[in-house]
C-alpha beads as a LAMMPS data file, in Angstrom:
LAMMPS data file: protein, C-alpha beads

207 atoms
206 bonds

1 atom types
1 bond types

-500.0 500.0 xlo xhi
-500.0 500.0 ylo yhi
-500.0 500.0 zlo zhi

Masses

1 110.0

Atoms # bond

1 1 1 369.358 423.249 171.811
2 1 1 366.371 423.723 169.499
3 1 1 365.298 427.141 168.273
4 1 1 362.127 426.985 170.390
5 1 1 364.056 426.179 173.564
6 1 1 366.532 428.964 172.822
7 1 1 363.670 431.443 172.511
8 1 1 362.143 430.230 175.775
9 1 1 365.471 430.570 177.558
10 1 1 365.946 434.108 176.199
11 1 1 362.481 435.216 177.373
12 1 1 363.041 433.708 180.813
13 1 1 366.372 435.532 181.132
14 1 1 364.785 438.804 180.083
15 1 1 362.000 438.439 182.653
16 1 1 364.464 437.536 185.367
17 1 1 366.526 440.652 184.631
18 1 1 363.479 442.902 185.018
19 1 1 364.246 444.507 181.666
20 1 1 361.459 446.559 180.087
21 1 1 361.033 448.729 177.020
22 1 1 358.564 451.442 178.019
23 1 1 358.566 453.677 174.943
24 1 1 357.318 451.161 172.404
25 1 1 354.054 449.919 171.051
26 1 1 353.432 446.219 170.610
27 1 1 351.497 445.077 167.564
28 1 1 349.534 441.854 167.285
29 1 1 349.413 441.208 163.550
30 1 1 346.625 438.617 163.828
31 1 1 344.131 441.045 165.361
32 1 1 345.671 444.375 164.257
33 1 1 345.824 445.442 167.907
34 1 1 348.569 447.677 169.308
35 1 1 349.304 448.034 173.016
36 1 1 351.317 450.538 175.044
37 1 1 351.445 452.042 178.551
38 1 1 350.524 455.283 180.247
39 1 1 352.445 456.297 183.359
40 1 1 352.428 459.001 186.008
41 1 1 352.763 462.602 184.881
42 1 1 355.805 464.600 186.076
43 1 1 353.681 466.775 188.385
44 1 1 352.191 463.696 190.015
45 1 1 355.640 462.202 190.494
46 1 1 356.923 465.462 192.027
47 1 1 353.961 465.585 194.402
48 1 1 354.546 461.968 195.426
49 1 1 350.868 461.087 195.040
50 1 1 349.114 458.019 193.573
51 1 1 352.455 456.162 193.400
52 1 1 350.997 453.009 191.829
53 1 1 348.947 454.651 189.068
54 1 1 349.415 453.250 185.565
55 1 1 347.381 452.154 182.561
56 1 1 347.549 449.729 179.669
57 1 1 346.129 450.898 176.351
58 1 1 345.093 448.645 173.481
59 1 1 343.958 449.980 170.109
60 1 1 342.302 447.665 167.600
61 1 1 341.725 448.690 163.996
62 1 1 338.206 448.285 162.645
63 1 1 339.076 449.706 159.233
64 1 1 337.199 452.999 159.225
65 1 1 337.761 453.576 162.963
66 1 1 339.784 452.255 165.881
67 1 1 338.554 450.926 169.221
68 1 1 340.743 452.073 172.122
69 1 1 340.489 450.299 175.466
70 1 1 342.183 451.581 178.610
71 1 1 342.719 449.521 181.746
72 1 1 343.959 451.734 184.602
73 1 1 345.069 450.570 188.051
74 1 1 346.485 452.138 191.206
75 1 1 344.167 455.155 191.047
76 1 1 342.027 456.503 193.900
77 1 1 338.892 454.416 194.366
78 1 1 335.490 455.560 193.096
79 1 1 336.946 458.604 191.360
80 1 1 336.165 460.140 187.962
81 1 1 338.825 460.920 185.365
82 1 1 338.819 462.494 181.897
83 1 1 340.734 461.226 178.861
84 1 1 342.159 463.466 176.140
85 1 1 344.108 462.919 172.934
86 1 1 346.758 465.646 173.040
87 1 1 349.485 467.194 170.920
88 1 1 352.274 466.958 173.520
89 1 1 352.077 464.915 176.716
90 1 1 353.070 467.555 179.285
91 1 1 352.123 471.216 179.753
92 1 1 351.302 473.248 177.707
93 1 1 349.698 470.179 175.952
94 1 1 348.992 472.010 172.682
95 1 1 345.815 471.084 170.811
96 1 1 343.726 468.735 172.971
97 1 1 340.669 466.622 172.107
98 1 1 338.259 465.407 174.799
99 1 1 337.499 461.679 174.411
100 1 1 335.393 460.760 177.428
101 1 1 335.343 459.638 181.038
102 1 1 336.833 456.821 183.074
103 1 1 335.548 455.924 186.549
104 1 1 337.370 453.720 189.046
105 1 1 335.803 451.050 191.223
106 1 1 336.330 450.302 194.910
107 1 1 339.768 448.905 194.078
108 1 1 340.994 451.944 192.137
109 1 1 340.639 450.111 188.816
110 1 1 339.070 451.839 185.830
111 1 1 338.201 450.613 182.338
112 1 1 337.137 452.689 179.365
113 1 1 336.326 452.000 175.726
114 1 1 336.561 454.773 173.135
115 1 1 335.826 454.676 169.404
116 1 1 337.436 457.121 166.976
117 1 1 340.417 457.755 164.746
118 1 1 343.471 456.798 166.822
119 1 1 346.446 456.348 164.492
120 1 1 349.070 458.249 162.506
121 1 1 346.280 460.187 160.746
122 1 1 344.752 461.655 163.921
123 1 1 344.800 465.443 163.565
124 1 1 342.923 468.700 164.077
125 1 1 342.685 471.616 161.656
126 1 1 341.197 475.125 161.646
127 1 1 341.300 476.452 158.048
128 1 1 339.998 479.809 159.227
129 1 1 338.563 481.796 162.113
130 1 1 334.872 481.294 162.880
131 1 1 332.457 482.085 165.726
132 1 1 332.546 479.409 168.448
133 1 1 329.645 478.315 170.681
134 1 1 329.930 479.655 174.216
135 1 1 328.564 477.209 176.783
136 1 1 330.647 477.902 179.878
137 1 1 331.522 481.262 181.417
138 1 1 333.550 479.964 184.397
139 1 1 335.921 478.851 185.764
140 1 1 337.477 478.682 182.286
141 1 1 335.345 480.653 179.806
142 1 1 334.783 479.231 176.338
143 1 1 336.517 480.999 173.479
144 1 1 334.194 483.012 171.250
145 1 1 336.218 482.200 168.126
146 1 1 339.124 480.011 167.089
147 1 1 342.579 480.907 165.813
148 1 1 343.282 479.492 162.343
149 1 1 345.906 476.746 162.104
150 1 1 347.030 474.115 159.655
151 1 1 346.830 470.355 160.268
152 1 1 348.213 469.466 163.725
153 1 1 348.676 465.798 164.538
154 1 1 347.672 464.557 168.003
155 1 1 349.625 461.444 168.989
156 1 1 349.622 461.463 172.816
157 1 1 347.138 460.552 175.551
158 1 1 346.526 462.249 178.890
159 1 1 344.252 461.388 181.808
160 1 1 343.070 464.108 184.212
161 1 1 341.314 464.105 187.578
162 1 1 337.732 465.212 186.944
163 1 1 337.952 467.668 189.851
164 1 1 340.586 469.540 191.819
165 1 1 338.948 468.290 195.019
166 1 1 339.515 464.664 194.006
167 1 1 343.134 465.434 193.179
168 1 1 343.692 467.142 196.539
169 1 1 342.063 464.227 198.358
170 1 1 344.617 461.935 196.711
171 1 1 347.474 464.150 197.928
172 1 1 348.057 465.834 194.548
173 1 1 347.989 469.534 193.652
174 1 1 344.547 471.160 193.737
175 1 1 344.984 473.236 190.557
176 1 1 341.848 473.778 188.473
177 1 1 342.327 472.962 184.776
178 1 1 339.921 473.047 181.788
179 1 1 340.293 469.325 181.018
180 1 1 336.715 468.127 181.439
181 1 1 333.323 468.917 179.963
182 1 1 332.679 471.723 182.468
183 1 1 336.267 473.070 182.296
184 1 1 336.816 472.635 186.047
185 1 1 338.996 469.514 186.125
186 1 1 341.977 468.708 188.294
187 1 1 345.570 467.983 187.308
188 1 1 346.823 465.418 184.825
189 1 1 347.600 462.046 186.417
190 1 1 348.768 459.813 183.523
191 1 1 350.296 460.447 180.118
192 1 1 352.531 458.965 177.397
193 1 1 355.587 461.229 177.644
194 1 1 357.984 458.266 177.531
195 1 1 357.621 458.429 173.725
196 1 1 358.867 462.031 173.426
197 1 1 356.898 465.060 172.243
198 1 1 357.081 464.322 168.511
199 1 1 356.634 460.555 168.617
200 1 1 353.515 459.809 170.645
201 1 1 352.215 456.244 170.489
202 1 1 349.442 456.976 167.985
203 1 1 352.105 457.985 165.471
204 1 1 353.237 454.364 165.277
205 1 1 349.781 452.979 164.465
206 1 1 348.730 452.485 160.860
207 1 1 345.102 453.065 159.754

Bonds

1 1 1 2
2 1 2 3
3 1 3 4
4 1 4 5
5 1 5 6
6 1 6 7
7 1 7 8
8 1 8 9
9 1 9 10
10 1 10 11
11 1 11 12
12 1 12 13
13 1 13 14
14 1 14 15
15 1 15 16
16 1 16 17
17 1 17 18
18 1 18 19
19 1 19 20
20 1 20 21
21 1 21 22
22 1 22 23
23 1 23 24
24 1 24 25
25 1 25 26
26 1 26 27
27 1 27 28
28 1 28 29
29 1 29 30
30 1 30 31
31 1 31 32
32 1 32 33
33 1 33 34
34 1 34 35
35 1 35 36
36 1 36 37
37 1 37 38
38 1 38 39
39 1 39 40
40 1 40 41
41 1 41 42
42 1 42 43
43 1 43 44
44 1 44 45
45 1 45 46
46 1 46 47
47 1 47 48
48 1 48 49
49 1 49 50
50 1 50 51
51 1 51 52
52 1 52 53
53 1 53 54
54 1 54 55
55 1 55 56
56 1 56 57
57 1 57 58
58 1 58 59
59 1 59 60
60 1 60 61
61 1 61 62
62 1 62 63
63 1 63 64
64 1 64 65
65 1 65 66
66 1 66 67
67 1 67 68
68 1 68 69
69 1 69 70
70 1 70 71
71 1 71 72
72 1 72 73
73 1 73 74
74 1 74 75
75 1 75 76
76 1 76 77
77 1 77 78
78 1 78 79
79 1 79 80
80 1 80 81
81 1 81 82
82 1 82 83
83 1 83 84
84 1 84 85
85 1 85 86
86 1 86 87
87 1 87 88
88 1 88 89
89 1 89 90
90 1 90 91
91 1 91 92
92 1 92 93
93 1 93 94
94 1 94 95
95 1 95 96
96 1 96 97
97 1 97 98
98 1 98 99
99 1 99 100
100 1 100 101
101 1 101 102
102 1 102 103
103 1 103 104
104 1 104 105
105 1 105 106
106 1 106 107
107 1 107 108
108 1 108 109
109 1 109 110
110 1 110 111
111 1 111 112
112 1 112 113
113 1 113 114
114 1 114 115
115 1 115 116
116 1 116 117
117 1 117 118
118 1 118 119
119 1 119 120
120 1 120 121
121 1 121 122
122 1 122 123
123 1 123 124
124 1 124 125
125 1 125 126
126 1 126 127
127 1 127 128
128 1 128 129
129 1 129 130
130 1 130 131
131 1 131 132
132 1 132 133
133 1 133 134
134 1 134 135
135 1 135 136
136 1 136 137
137 1 137 138
138 1 138 139
139 1 139 140
140 1 140 141
141 1 141 142
142 1 142 143
143 1 143 144
144 1 144 145
145 1 145 146
146 1 146 147
147 1 147 148
148 1 148 149
149 1 149 150
150 1 150 151
151 1 151 152
152 1 152 153
153 1 153 154
154 1 154 155
155 1 155 156
156 1 156 157
157 1 157 158
158 1 158 159
159 1 159 160
160 1 160 161
161 1 161 162
162 1 162 163
163 1 163 164
164 1 164 165
165 1 165 166
166 1 166 167
167 1 167 168
168 1 168 169
169 1 169 170
170 1 170 171
171 1 171 172
172 1 172 173
173 1 173 174
174 1 174 175
175 1 175 176
176 1 176 177
177 1 177 178
178 1 178 179
179 1 179 180
180 1 180 181
181 1 181 182
182 1 182 183
183 1 183 184
184 1 184 185
185 1 185 186
186 1 186 187
187 1 187 188
188 1 188 189
189 1 189 190
190 1 190 191
191 1 191 192
192 1 192 193
193 1 193 194
194 1 194 195
195 1 195 196
196 1 196 197
197 1 197 198
198 1 198 199
199 1 199 200
200 1 200 201
201 1 201 202
202 1 202 203
203 1 203 204
204 1 204 205
205 1 205 206
206 1 206 207
């Protein structure tokens, strides 16, 4: 048997077995694009809601920045969600950075494109305490200053319902969280916790 036919046979056997490696990124050397998955958060699994929710993420290097594209399926139709880059995938989430919004269509499919620094160098830092702008007073008031902290890398992704009402309508918990621009979001629906707290998928991507 030729090498090519052996490889084809091996792939066919793997697909037939249903085997999958969920905690890996896949790199396409020709285009410098890495892909990985987001899956349901533990709270969503416990609640038994949105059972088919998942997302595929692809990040393509553009040199000075990366372009991240998210294709989500199995979500409630015509519903808004909010994407964050986060320190750890599950509560308490640690340092979290708001990226933008994702809206689903009538089929519960949502696509988003985000441009930024999404690789092993993604981090936040607060060299010292300084006054912070206060825009919102409720339901989660803005901080008036920041605590100082050294460089903290953010290697995980999380997707939140934009409202607690939308989450409740989908059969999920109706907790109010600060994970949107008005700080009145719903619960997290997807994340990348299959990689482990210290090894989020962005950690494996080179600038």
